[in-house]
N, C-alpha and C positions, 0 to 999 in steps of 0.2 A: 251805792252803799259804801263802797270803799272811800269815795270822795267825801261823803258826809262824815264818815268816821275820822278821816284825816283832819277835816276842819274842826271837828269837836276836840280832837287832841291838841291841835294848835291853839284853840281858844283856851283850853285848860292851861297849857304851858304859858301863854301870854299873861293869863291872870296871875300866874305865880311871880311874874316879874315885879308886880307891885308889892309883894310881901317878902321877896327874896332878900336875904341879908347880904347886900353887895359889899359892905365893909368887911364881912367875914371872907368873902371871895378874894377881895383885894389883899387882906391880911395873909391868906394862904399863899398867894403869889409872892408877896413882899417878904415872906420869911426867907427867901432865897436871894443871894446876891445877884444882881443883874447888870447888864451892860447895854447901853444904847449908843450906837454909832452909825455912821453913814459911809457906805461903800458903794462906789460906782453909781452914785446918785440915789441909792436906795437905803431907806432907814432899816437897820438891822437891830432887832431887839432880841437879846439872848439871855438865858439864865447862865450864870457863871459860877458853878459850884465846884470848887477844887477838890481833888482827891485828897484823902487824909495822908496819902503817901506823897512825899515831895518830888518823886520822879514821874510822878504821874503826868407883760411882755417878756420873764427870765427863763432860760433853758436850764436843765439840770447842770450842764457844764458851767454856765455862768453863776448859778447859785453855789456850786462847788468851789469855784474860784473865789467867791466872796467869803466863804467859810474858811478856806485856807488862809486868806488875808486876815480874817478874824483871829485865827489861831496864831498867826505871826504877831499880831498886835497884843495878844495875851501872853506871848512869850514862850509858846510851846514848840520845841524843835521836833519832837515826836508825839504822836497822839493816836487815838483810836476813834472809830466812827461807827455810829449806830443809826439805823433808820428803818422805817416801814413804809410801804406804798411809794409815794413820790419821794419820800426821804431816802428810800433804798436806792432809787435812781441817782439821787445826789451823792449817796455814799459811794456808788460805783464810780462816778466821775471824780470824786476825791481820790479814790484808789488809783485811778488812771493818771491823775495829775501829779500826785506826790507819793508813788509807791514806796520809795525809800524812807519816807517819814512815817508811814502808817504801820502801827503795830498789828492791826487787824480790822476786819469789818464784820459787824453783826447786823443781821437783818431779820425782820419778821415776815414770814411767808417766803416767797421766792420770786425771782424775776425771770425764770426759765419755764417755758410752757411747752407742752407736747405738740408736735406737728407731724402729720403724715404717718400716724400709727396704723399698724396692721393688727389683725386679730391675734396673732401670736404674741405680740408685745403686750397687748392689753391683758391677755390670759396670764401673763407672768406677773402682773401687778398684784399687790396685796389688796385685801378688801378695803382698807383705808384709801389706798391709791385709786382704786376703781371708783369709789364714792367721790373722790376729789375730781377725777376726770369727768364724771357725770355732772358735777356742779360747774365745772369750767364750761361745758357744752350748754348747760341751762343758762348760765350767765350771759353767754354770747347771744342767746336768743331773746331773753326777756329782761335783762338788767343792764345792758351796755349802752343804752341810748344816751346817757349823760356824757359818755366819752365822745360820741359823735357831735353833740351840741357844743361841748367845751373845746373840742379840737377844731371845729369849723366855724361856729357862730357864737363866740364867747361873750361878745360885748353886751348883749341885752341882759343876760343873766348877771354879768359882772356889774353893770350899772345898777340893776335892782338890788343886788346884794350889798353894794356900797351905800346905796341911798336908804335902804329900809332894814331895820333889825328884824322885822317880821319876815321879809323875803329871805334873809340869811337863816332865820330859824326854820322856815319851811323847807328850804333846800337841804340844810344839815339834818333836820329831823328825819327826813326820808331815808337818809343814809344811816343815821344812828338807829333808826327803827329796824331797818332791813339787814344790817350787817353786824349787829351785836349778837351775842349768844347767851341763852338759847333763842331760837326763833320767836318772833313776837307773839305767836299764838299761845305759847307756853308761858309767856311773861306777863300777860295781861293782869292776872290775879294779884301779882305782887309788884306791879310797875310803880304804883304810887309810893310804896315804901322803900324802893330800891335807890341806891346811890345814883343810878342812871338818870332819874328825874332831875336831881340837882344838877348833874352835868349838862343835861339837855337844856336846862334853863340858863345856866351861866356861860357855857362855852360859846354858843353863837353870839352872845352879846360882846364877850371879850374879842371875838373875831371882828365883829362889826365896828367896835370902838377903835380898832387899829386900821379900819378901812381895808382889811385884807381880803374881803370877799372878791373884789374885782381882780386882785393880783392872783389869788388862788385859782380862779377860773382861767385866767390867761396862761398860767404855767402849763396847762395841759395841751395848749396849742403846739408847743415845741416838744419834739421827741427826744429820745436818748438811746444811745447804744447800751447794751446790757452786759456785754462780755467784760469781765474784770481783768485787771492785770493778773496773770496766772500765779505770781508768787504771793499775792496777798491772801493770808488765811481768812476764811469766811466761816462765821458761825450763823446758824439758822435756827429759829424757833418757829414752829408752825402750829397754830392753834386750831380749834374746831372749825372755825369759819374759813380758814385758809385752804388753799388748793395746791400746795407745794408737793411736787413729786421728785424725790431725790435723784433718780436716774437721769433726769433731764437737767437738774441743777448741776450735777457733777460734770456734765459735758462742758460747762461754761465757767465754772468757778472751782477754786481750790478749797473744797469743803473740809474744814477741820473739825467741825462740831455740828451735829444735827439733832434737834430735839423735837419730837412730836408730842403735842398735847391734844389728843383727839376728843376730849370730853369737856373742855373748858375754853373760854375766850373767843372773841370775835375779831373782826377787822380792826377794831379800836382797842387792841389788847392792852396798850399802855394805860388806858382808862379803866378797862374792865378787870384786868389781872395784873396790876402794877407790881406787886411783890414777886410774882412768877417771872415777869419780864426782867426785872432788875436782877433777880438771882441768876438767871441764865446769862445775862450780859456780864455780870461779875465773874461767874465761873469761866466763861470763855476768855475774857481779857486777862484773867489771872494766869491762864496758861500761856497766852500770847506774850505776856511781859516777863515770863519766867526765863532766866538765863538758860541758854542751850547747854546740854550735857557735854562735858569735855570728850573729845575724840581720843581714841588710843592708837 
């Protein structure tokens, strides 16, 4: 039943490709200034939107080095970094590489996870934190298979994703369906009218047109250290789907701001709740860039 339902959903989404307004999607992207360059043999396509203020096979380490190079080419001596999921790993590596140039680091969710908990520690958790711990454990049992595939045998999936837009759609649809908020069972009645349908139609094709599927699969092969440079101030926003627990995050990071949004947003919060994400980023970096109070 589940397989038949997934095939029906994919058939519906593919049918939308024929009537989707691709020029409108293209126009939405092209409203923003962009840069296309080549670093270490890899094409880098980036949006380059300046602040209104004038002072404003790749491992995470290698990706971070490329983006530091990009910031050099763009002429920024100091800058801030923001990321979620794999982007958060890259943000950590940037903080490690150029801590003196970094104003701060903002991430969605957390890179610190609980290990070796006893009953007393769990009892001290809030209800929200206990729910997040439960979901971490459930994820390890029933949803972590893709990590094993991508970290040990990535080439088959990568080749299919690079060759076929349908393969890319199916792979991404599974994650978009399972990791957005609210859970899919409560979304079905309004799915066709939601913005998520438009995103599910267009985002996989943009990915495929850049032949990024194979690259995205391969990056999971390489690991990353998660402990940040201690002096780097870190802001965190954790949405309903996230499983961040602050006590463990604080052991590894210099947490300067922590925002819980327990009733909204999923793993793809930048697509689901863009205004909320942007507001939190701005609030955090506004404090980071403020001049220090004079000492007496």
